[in-house]
Each structure stands twice: as C-alpha cells, then as structure tokens.
C-alpha positions in Angstrom: -31.7 -9.1 -16.6 -32.0 -12.8 -15.4 -29.5 -13.8 -12.7 -27.6 -17.4 -12.9 -28.5 -19.7 -10.0 -27.7 -17.8 -6.8 -26.3 -19.3 -3.6 -27.0 -17.6 -0.1 -24.4 -17.1 2.6 -23.0 -14.6 5.2 -20.5 -12.0 4.3 -17.4 -12.3 6.7 -15.3 -9.6 5.4 -14.3 -7.7 2.1 -10.6 -7.1 1.7 -8.0 -6.1 -0.8 -10.7 -4.4 -2.9 -11.8 -7.5 -5.0 -11.9 -10.1 -2.3 -14.7 -11.2 0.0 -14.8 -14.2 2.4 -18.4 -15.7 2.7 -19.9 -18.4 4.7 -22.3 -20.3 2.8 -25.3 -21.8 4.1 -23.8 -25.2 3.9 -21.1 -24.3 6.1 -18.2 -23.9 3.6 -16.3 -20.8 3.7 -15.5 -19.5 0.2 -13.4 -16.5 -1.2 -15.7 -14.5 -3.6 -14.7 -12.0 -6.4 -16.0 -8.7 -5.4 -16.9 -6.7 -8.7 -16.9 -3.4 -7.3 -14.1 -0.9 -7.2 -15.7 1.8 -5.1 -15.7 2.3 -1.4 -18.8 0.2 -1.0 -20.0 2.6 1.8 -23.1 1.3 3.7 -23.2 -1.9 1.5 -20.2 -3.6 2.9 -21.6 -5.0 6.1 -20.1 -8.0 7.7 -22.8 -10.4 9.1 -25.4 -9.6 6.3 -26.8 -12.3 4.1 -25.3 -12.2 0.6 -25.9 -14.1 -2.6 -23.3 -15.3 -4.9 -23.1 -16.7 -8.4 -20.9 -19.6 -9.4 -18.9 -20.2 -12.5 -17.5 -23.5 -13.6 -14.9 -21.9 -15.8 -11.6 -23.6 -15.0 -9.5 -20.5 -16.3 -11.1 -18.3 -13.5 -9.1 -17.8 -10.2 -12.2 -17.5 -8.2 -15.3 -19.5 -8.7 -17.7 -17.4 -6.9 -18.9 -13.7 -7.4 -20.6 -11.7 -5.0 -24.0 -10.2 -6.3 -26.3 -9.0 -3.8 -26.5 -8.1 -0.2 -29.5 -8.0 2.2 -29.5 -4.8 4.4 -31.8 -4.3 7.4 -33.7 -1.0 7.5 -34.6 1.2 10.4 -38.3 0.3 9.9 -37.5 -3.5 10.2 -37.9 -4.3 6.6 -35.0 -5.7 4.5 -33.6 -4.2 1.4 -31.4 -5.8 -1.3 -28.5 -4.0 -3.1 -26.6 -5.1 -6.1 -22.8 -4.8 -5.5 -22.0 -5.9 -8.9 -21.3 -2.7 -10.9 -20.5 -4.6 -13.9 -24.0 -5.5 -14.4 -25.3 -2.0 -14.1 -24.9 -1.1 -17.9 -26.4 -4.4 -19.1 -29.8 -3.6 -16.4 -29.9 -0.2 -18.2 -29.6 -1.4 -21.7 -32.5 -3.9 -21.3 -34.5 -1.0 -19.6 -33.8 1.1 -22.7 -34.4 -1.5 -25.4 -37.9 -2.4 -23.7 -39.0 1.1 -23.0 -38.9 1.0 -19.3 -37.3 4.6 -19.2 -40.3 6.4 -20.8 -38.1 9.6 -21.0 -35.9 7.7 -23.3 -38.1 5.8 -25.2 -38.8 5.9 -29.0 -35.4 6.1 -30.3 -34.5 3.7 -33.3 -31.0 2.5 -32.4 -28.6 2.2 -29.4 -25.0 2.1 -29.4 -23.0 1.4 -26.4 -19.7 2.8 -25.1 -20.2 5.9 -27.5 -17.2 8.0 -28.6 -17.2 11.6 -27.7 -14.6 14.2 -27.9 -13.8 14.1 -24.1 -13.7 10.3 -24.0 -16.6 7.7 -23.9 -20.2 7.7 -22.4 -22.1 4.7 -21.8 -24.8 5.0 -24.4 -25.8 6.7 -27.6 -29.6 6.7 -28.8 -30.3 7.7 -32.3 -33.6 8.4 -34.2 -34.2 10.0 -37.6 -37.0 12.2 -36.0 -35.6 12.8 -32.4 -31.9 13.1 -33.1 -29.3 11.9 -30.8 -29.1 11.4 -26.9 -25.8 10.5 -24.9 -26.4 8.7 -21.7 -24.0 8.1 -18.9 -25.0 5.6 -16.2 -24.0 5.9 -12.5 -25.0 3.0 -9.9 -26.3 4.1 -6.8 -26.2 2.0 -3.6 -25.3 4.6 -0.7 -28.2 4.9 1.6 -27.1 7.4 4.5 -28.6 7.2 7.9 -30.7 10.3 7.2 -32.7 7.9 5.0 -31.8 9.3 1.5 -29.7 7.8 -1.4 -26.5 9.7 -2.4 -23.8 9.6 -5.2 -20.9 9.1 -5.2 -19.7 6.9 -2.2 -16.4 8.4 -2.5 -14.5 11.1 -4.2 -15.1 10.6 -8.2 -12.8 12.4 -10.5 -14.0 10.0 -13.4 -17.7 11.0 -12.4 -16.8 14.7 -12.7 -15.3 13.9 -16.1 -18.4 12.3 -17.4 -20.6 15.3 -16.2 -18.2 17.9 -18.1 -18.4 15.8 -21.2 -22.4 15.6 -20.8 -22.4 19.3 -20.2 -20.2 20.3 -23.3 -22.5 18.2 -25.5 -25.7 19.9 -24.1 -24.2 23.3 -25.0 -23.7 22.0 -28.5 -27.4 21.4 -28.8 -27.5 17.7 -28.1 -29.5 15.9 -25.6 -27.3 14.7 -22.8 -28.5 12.4 -19.9 -27.2 11.4 -16.5 -29.2 8.2 -15.4 -28.7 7.0 -11.7 -29.3 3.5 -11.8 -30.4 3.0 -7.9 -29.7 -0.7 -7.4 -30.6 -0.5 -3.5 -34.4 -1.3 -3.1 -34.5 0.7 0.1 -33.4 4.1 -1.7 -36.2 6.4 -2.6 -34.6 9.5 -3.9 -31.1 10.7 -4.9 -28.8 13.6 -4.3 -25.3 14.4 -5.0 -23.0 13.3 -2.0 -21.5 17.0 -1.1 -20.3 15.4 2.3 -18.1 13.0 0.4 -17.3 14.7 -2.8 -18.2 18.5 -2.5 -16.6 19.0 -6.3 -19.0 16.5 -7.6 -22.0 18.0 -6.1 -21.0 21.6 -7.4 -20.2 20.1 -11.0 -23.5 18.3 -11.0 -25.6 21.3 -10.4 -23.5 23.3 -13.1 -24.3 20.5 -15.7 -27.9 20.6 -15.0 -27.8 24.3 -15.5 -26.0 23.9 -18.8 -28.6 21.5 -20.0 -27.9 18.0 -18.7 -31.0 16.1 -17.8 -30.8 14.2 -14.6 -32.9 11.1 -14.2 -32.9 8.4 -11.5 -34.7 4.9 -11.6 -34.8 2.4 -9.0 -34.0 -1.6 -9.5 -36.6 -4.3 -8.7 -35.7 -7.6 -7.7 -37.4 -10.4 -8.7 -37.9 -13.6 -6.7 -38.8 -17.3 -7.2 -38.8 -20.0 -4.4 -37.1 -17.7 -2.0 -34.3 -16.9 -4.2 -33.4 -13.7 -6.1 -33.9 -14.4 -9.9 -33.8 -11.2 -11.8 -33.2 -7.5 -11.5 -34.7 -4.8 -13.7 -35.0 -1.2 -13.7 -38.4 0.1 -12.6 -39.8 3.0 -10.6 -38.7 6.7 -11.7 -37.3 8.4 -8.4 -36.7 12.1 -7.7 -33.4 13.9 -7.7 -32.4 16.4 -5.7 -29.6 19.1 -6.7 -29.6 20.9 -3.3 -30.3 18.7 -0.6 -27.3 18.2 2.1 -26.7 15.4 4.3 -26.8 16.2 7.9 -25.1 13.8 10.3 -27.4 12.1 12.8 -25.5 12.2 16.0 -24.3 8.9 17.4 -25.0 7.2 14.1 -22.5 8.4 11.7 
C-alpha cells in the first residue's frame, strides 16, 4: 500500500481518544485525527517522532491524520509502528491478492466483509478446487518490555466474538484463519496477551484446538528520500499459544 505524502513531527499528546497534538518539523502545532480506538499501549509515546498525512477535503474537521510513530528499541535501533487501524485490512487485502501470504494463496476470488451466522468476518476466499476460507484480521502493535509482541492491548470482547465465529466455522469443516497483521517493525513474534485479557488468551487456545489456523505476518515499511512511502505485509512470524508475559521489575 502506497502512502500519501507524509509529514514528520513530534507527538505531544493523545487525548479524547481520537485527537493528537503534534509539533511539525516546521514549528507549527496541529491537531491530528488519531484513527485508533484501542488503548495504544506502548505506541502512544509523547516525544517520539510521528508521521502525518494531510487532506485538502474542506468537509473534514481535521486536515491531519496520524499514520506512523518511530519507537526507540533497547538495542538502540528504531522501529516504526502504524497506528492507523483503518489501513490494516487494505494492507492484508493487497497481500492476499498478490500472493504475499503463501498459506492463503491460490484462491480464485476474494470478498471483503463476509457475512457469517455470527456476524461478519474480514475476508472470504473462494476457489472451485480449494473451497472456502474465512479470514479475520487483527492488527498487532503492542511490544512489551520482555521483547515480545502481544494481542490484544486491552480487553477485547469483540476479538473473542470473532474467535468464536471462526471456531464454529472450523467445526463445520470450513477453513478458518486468524491473521495477525503485525504493524510494528520491532516485533518478531506474537502471543495472546493473557496479562491484559485472560479470557481472550483462553479463547484463542480453544479456537486453535477446534481447528482455527493462527498466522502472523509482519509489515515492512518502504522509504524514499528519508520519508516512509509504503507499507506491505512481508515476513511470516511465529505465534505462541502458551507464552505468558512476565513483568520486568522496574520497567512495567
């Protein structure tokens, strides 16, 4: 997925859930839309460099949208995380159509917002020879101090509902897949965040037992002339159904 022209700045604060104050590199302070309804644990870090997209639509209340944040890592490296959850399905859809997810390649057609008995799932893949696969996507940006990635970053009743819907389909003999879209370049693996949502962790393990496939793929950021220009789904990452987060004293 190609980004529109992105403008750098420094995050001052996020507030009222959907608003963020940012000081642009030219000195202006602007209010940006924060397209993320979650807790943004570990990616809402004032003082970090962020990247905004701009809109010239006069009907919009806010011209700026917060897209990315640069996060320092313990080894001195810098990682980039996408905070724009509205872009996640587009990233995955592009990857599915171009064969970037080998486990889900070879299907003849793709449908977004697939209706199922329990509601809707993100994608339905169909093929005369392979049958049908249902795919639910979850964005992962939480990297805890222990160095691992986790989902969710807060209690997620909706996430549990999707797991149960996938499990019900799997028990009917239909291919069901939970795909973690890891939108943080510093995350190398994913586990359920039992320390934040124990019920989700239990449900994920149960869904896998009932036949739901659990995949994780990391995002890659493309740069040009010192500016992020694209985000694509890239490497496959390991998923653990058993790992527990252990608090590092003095850090968490």
